[in-house]
C-alpha positions as CSV (number, residue, x, y, z in Angstrom):
1,M,-11.1,27.4,-0.6
2,K,-7.3,26.5,-1.5
3,N,-4.1,26.7,1.0
4,Y,-0.8,29.0,0.5
5,T,2.4,29.1,2.4
6,I,3.2,32.5,1.4
7,T,7.0,33.3,3.1
8,V,7.3,37.5,3.7
9,N,10.5,38.9,4.7
10,G,12.0,35.6,6.2
11,T,8.1,34.5,7.9
12,A,5.8,32.3,7.0
13,Y,1.7,32.7,7.4
14,D,-0.7,30.3,6.7
15,V,-3.3,31.3,4.1
16,V,-7.1,29.9,2.1
17,V,-8.0,31.1,-0.4
18,E,-11.8,31.3,-1.0
19,E,-12.6,30.8,-5.1
20,R,-15.0,32.2,-6.5
21,E,-16.5,33.6,-9.9
22,G,-16.9,36.8,-11.1
23,G,-14.2,38.1,-8.9
24,A,-12.7,38.9,-5.1
25,S,-15.0,37.7,-2.4
26,P,-16.8,40.2,0.0
27,A,-15.1,37.9,3.0
28,A,-12.1,37.9,0.9
29,A,-11.3,42.1,1.6
30,A,-12.2,41.9,5.6
31,A,-10.0,38.5,6.1
32,P,-7.6,38.7,8.8
33,A,-3.8,39.2,8.7
34,P,-3.4,35.3,7.9
35,K,-1.0,33.8,11.1
36,P,2.7,32.7,11.2
37,A,2.5,29.4,10.4
38,A,3.3,26.6,13.6
39,A,6.8,26.0,14.5
40,P,7.7,22.2,12.1
41,K,6.6,19.0,14.8
42,P,8.1,15.3,14.9
43,A,8.1,13.7,12.9
44,A,5.9,10.8,13.0
45,G,7.5,8.7,11.0
46,G,10.7,8.0,9.9
47,G,13.9,6.7,10.3
48,A,14.4,4.7,13.8
49,V,17.7,7.8,15.1
50,K,15.4,11.4,15.4
51,V,17.9,14.1,14.2
52,T,16.8,17.4,16.5
53,A,17.9,20.9,16.8
54,S,19.4,22.3,19.8
55,V,19.1,26.1,20.2
56,P,16.0,28.1,18.4
57,G,16.4,29.7,14.9
58,K,16.2,29.3,11.6
59,V,16.6,27.0,9.2
60,F,19.5,28.5,6.9
61,K,20.6,25.6,4.6
62,I,19.7,22.2,4.5
63,E,23.3,19.7,3.6
64,A,22.1,16.3,3.0
65,K,19.4,14.8,1.2
66,E,16.8,12.4,1.9
67,G,18.5,8.7,1.4
68,Q,21.8,10.3,1.4
69,A,24.9,8.7,3.0
70,V,26.1,9.7,6.5
71,K,28.7,9.5,8.5
72,A,28.6,10.7,12.2
73,G,29.3,14.1,12.7
74,D,28.2,15.2,9.2
75,T,26.5,17.9,9.2
76,I,22.7,17.2,8.2
77,V,21.2,21.3,8.9
78,I,22.3,25.0,9.1
79,L,20.8,26.5,11.4
80,E,20.5,30.0,12.0
81,S,21.0,31.7,15.4
82,M,21.6,34.7,17.4
83,K,22.9,35.6,14.0
84,M,24.9,32.4,14.2
85,E,25.6,29.5,11.5
86,I,25.2,26.3,13.4
87,P,25.4,23.2,12.5
88,V,23.5,20.4,13.2
89,V,25.1,17.5,12.4
90,A,24.5,13.3,11.6
91,P,24.6,11.5,15.7
92,Q,25.6,7.9,13.1
93,D,27.0,6.2,10.3
94,G,24.2,5.1,8.6
95,A,21.7,6.7,6.1
96,I,18.7,10.0,6.2
97,A,14.6,9.0,6.6
98,T,14.1,12.0,6.3
99,I,14.3,15.7,5.9
100,D,11.3,17.6,8.8
101,V,12.3,21.0,7.3
102,T,12.4,23.6,4.7
103,V,14.9,26.8,4.1
104,G,13.8,28.8,5.8
105,D,11.1,27.3,9.0
106,S,11.1,28.8,12.5
107,V,12.6,25.5,15.4
108,E,12.2,25.2,18.9
109,N,15.1,23.3,21.0
110,G,14.5,20.0,20.8
111,D,12.1,20.4,17.5
112,T,13.1,17.1,15.2
113,L,14.3,18.3,11.3
114,A,16.2,14.6,10.0
115,S,15.6,11.1,10.4
116,M,18.3,8.6,9.9
117,N,18.5,4.7,10.1
């Protein structure tokens, strides 16, 4: 079995594919529709300062990279919510430890988007 994440029209789906020799499996023909992927969970590791979503929406663009030095107010991620682009900024000077989302991810208010040191 192999796990894949497939994005269709901006919605991510987790799909499990069974590999068989000699063609498709009978189970694959009757398999139910894939379920949308769950919203990202807060990072287990990473930096001491969590950068969180202030609104529910989708990740539109990621402006910073892991290891990048940022100043307070620098844009880290841009969310799209209600057809508006909302920048999520660094709360303090530091370095990006982790980026915990990818473009197209759906996020809820309070979800961890990145962490900083």
